[in-house]
N, C-alpha and C positions, 0 to 999 in steps of 0.2 A: 468648613461652615463658617459662617457669618455667624457674628456674636459682639457683644459690647464688654470691652475689656477696660477696667484701671489698673494703672502699677501704680500708683498713689492715691492717696488719702485726699479728700477733698471735697468740693461744690460740684456742682451739672459739669464744669469744666475739664473734670477729669475721667468723664465716658468718652470712650472711642472706640468705635466700632473698625473690627479687624478679621482677621481670615485666622481662623485654628483649627488643629485638628478635630474628627469628628472624636468624641466624647467616648466608650468603651463602658458597658454594663458590667461591672463586677456580681460575684455569688447576694444572691438577696434584692439585686436592684433590675429596674427596668428602663430601658431604653426608648425614651421617646420623640418623634419627631413633633416638634411645637409647632402649632398652626398660630397659637397666641400664648403670651406671657402676663402674667397680671405685674398693674405696676401699683405698687405701694408704698405711703408714706414712711414704712421701717426701711422701705429702700434707699433712701434717702440717707439715712441713719449710716448704715453699712457704707455707703460710699466715702462715706468722713470717720467712720471707725467707730463711730457715737453708740453701737447697735446695745444689746446685752449679749448676743453672743460677740464675742470678738473675732474679727476679718484677719484674714491674711494674702499679701498679693503675692501675684497678681491674680485678678479677681475678676471672674463674669457675675456681677449682679444678679438679682431676681432670684426670689423663693417659690414660684408657683408658676408650674405650665399647664396648658391644654394642648392636646393632641392626641398621634396615635401610636401605639406601639406595634414592633416587627409584626406578631397574630393580629392586626386589624383592631384590636380593641382602642375606642372613644375612653379616655382618660382622663382623669385632673388629678396634676399630683405636685408634694411640696417636694421641692428636693432639700440636698441637705446646706441648709444656710444659702445656697447660692448657686448661679449656674443657670437660672433660668434666660436670662435676656442673649438668647441663642435659637439657633436654628435646630439644633438636636438638644437635649439633657436628657441625664441622668437622673431615676429617683430613687428614693428605697420602695421598693415590694409594699412594704407595712403603709407606706404615706402616700399609694395610689390609688387611687378610687376610679371604678367605673361609672362615664355617663349616662346614664338613662336616654331612652330614646324620648326627644324631646325637647332636651335641655341643651339648650348652645352652647358655646364657651365661654363667653360675656357672663351668663347664670355661672355657669360651673366657677367660672373663676372667682366671680362673686363670693360662693357658697365656701369654700375651700380655705379660707383667712376671713374674709369679712364675718361670712356668715357663721360661722364657725366660733369665732373670735364673741358675736353678739347672743348666739347661743349659750356659749359658757357665761358668760357675765348675766344672763338672765336668769337662768337654769341653775348654776353651779357657784359663782362668786356671791349673786343677791341673795337666791333662792327667791324671785319675785313669788308673791304669792298674788292672787285675783283680788281686784277691786285698791291694790297700792297704785298712790303717783310716782311715776317713774321719768326721771329726768337723762335726755339726753344730750350731752354737750357733743358739737360739730353732728346736727342731725343730718347734714346732707351729704355727709363722707360716707365711704364704703360702708362703713360697720354702723355708722349712723342710719342710714337709710332701712338696715334690717333690721337694724335694734327697736327703730321706731314700728316697724310692722309686727314682728313677734310682739313686744310689749304689748299691743291693739287684741293680736290673733290669742295670746295668754291670757286675758280677765283683765288687765292694767286700768285702773278708775279713771286715770288721768294720766296721759303722754305729756310731757314740756319738755320742746325743742328746743335747743339752741343754733343759731347760726350766723353768720356775718351781715347776710346782705337781704334783700326784700324778695329775690327769686331764691336762695337759699331755704327763706324758712317759707315759702309759699310749696315750695316742694316737701320738706316735711309735714308740714297741713295737708297736699295732698295723698302721700302714703300714710296718714290714720293720724298723726298727732293733732291733740286739742286743742295746745296753743304754744305760737313759736314766740319765744325770746330775742331779743336780740345780742348775741356773745359777747358783743364790746360795753355792752352794760356796766358802769362803773362799781353797784352797786351789786352785786350775781347775788349774793342773802339775797337781800328785798327781792329783787325780781321775782327772784324764783317762790319766794312763798309770795306776791302778789300773783303769777300765774296759777299758783295752788287754791287761790280763792281765799286767800289768807292762814294758809294754813303748811306748817312746816311738809318736807316731800321725804316721802320713804325710803327713794332707791334712789341712786345717781350713777350712770355711765359716763367716766370721765378719763378723758386723752387727752389732756390742755395741757393741765400743770398751772403752775404758777399761783395768782390772786385767785386763776375759777378754782382753783382746787381747793385753796386757803376758804373761800366764801361759801363753796359747793356745801362741804364738813357743815359750816356753822346753821347752815338751811334743814340739817337733816332734823329728823322728828324723833324722840324717843325709837328704840329698836331701828333708826335708820340705818344703810348700806351704802357707801361709796365705794363702787369698784374702780379702780385705777389700772390702767392697761396703756397707756402710752405718756407723752410726753410732747406734746407738738410746739408749743410755745419754745421749748425747748429752755424753759424755764423751771428750776428745781417749786415745788410748794413747799412750806414751813413743817418741820421734821412733826410727827404728829403725836397730841400730850395726852401717854395713855389715861394719866387719870380726869382729862378731859370726855375720852370717850367712856369713861363709867361714870359720872358724875351724867351724862347725857344719852346713856343705854346706845350709844353710836356705836357702827364697826367702819373699819375702813379694811377692804381686800382688794388684793395684787392679782394680777391674771396677765398670764404669758402665755401664750398658745403651744407653743410646745410639751408642757406637761400634759397636756389632752391627750398627747402619740403614747404615754408610757402608761400611762391607769387603765387596767384592763376593764372592759365590761364581758360581763357573762355573754350576751346575746350577740353583739355585734362586733367583738374582737377589742376592742379601745371606744377611749370615751368620744375621740374624736371620731371615730366611723360614726359612735351612735345620733352623735352632732349630724352628719354629714348623713345619715338614715332619714333623719326626721326633714332637714330642710328639704334634702331633694324631692321625697313625697307633700312636702307643701308645695313648692315649686310646681310639678307635675300634677297638683291638681288646683294648680290657679291660685292659690292663697297668697302666697310667697311672689316676689318680683324682684329683677335684680335692676338697676337704676343705670343705664350706660353713660360713662362720663369724659369720652371720649376716648381714640383710638390714636396711636402716633405708632410710622416708621423706625428701621432704627436709625436714620438720619435725622431725626426728629425727638431722639433720648435725653437730648440737654434740656431741649424748652421743654419734655416731661415733667422731669425732675424740677426745673424753674418751676412750673405749675404746682405742683407737688409742695413744694417748701415754701410757695407764697400763698398757699390751701387759696386758690383761685377756683381750685376742679368740686366737683360733684358729684357722687356716683362712682361708679367703678368704672376705671382706667385700664388700658391696656396696649400690650405692643406688639405688632404684625409682624412677626422677622422673616418673612418675606419681600416685604418693602422699605 
């Protein structure tokens, strides 16, 4: 099979197109003929070995695939951290989800990581309540485009989107955001408070890091919550002062998607299955949509990673392993 492999860690230049033996599914695993693989910002961290889970070489990057099983089921799946950039992949049965009729590959891939992440951030990490103000940083990205829609669907009083360009801010507004802020604002605290009609904000979803995180934390209202789920700027925010949280009655939560696969849910199996069931239901009912961000062939994978790292992209990016 054709695959993208890395034999040394680094930037986009380490991604190589190679021929590899087909993978073999073991006990409790599913073999998938890949029609599309998801491209995520986290994949750039995999390639340079700066992800939360440490990588080993050689490595086929990619943590999510859509395709068909040997018995003809259409599925979307999370692989074991890697293996998705290939014509065939193996995934645990526990992290393989049947795709409903009428849901295309791009939408399914948008839900399995970005959609589930947005769901968890709002439902579990911040416990968003109707009427609250919600800040979605990187609102034109894969998670952001879903989070804006979910926050509005679930009754947010005001959704404040941040993005780096006029086109991205317009996209966020088209998806339901009430106001869009330039993510390059020098004083993000003041920009968020102004966008919320002079009031501090209740919820912040942040994957940027650095001063954006620091200044967003200061913008929180009493009992406000900031959920931190990534560091796209590759700049660490300042250490959180617990005394400051106490004084201002604010909270900071971290979120990493794999934990949702370990938490049991009585009705759906795991918390991730509960999230996927609700997300697919919203998609089928026409209440939630994926935003296409671009499709790349195997020979364009370096360009895909360059685009991800430069944050030029919007919506969901996918890899077509057939070209």
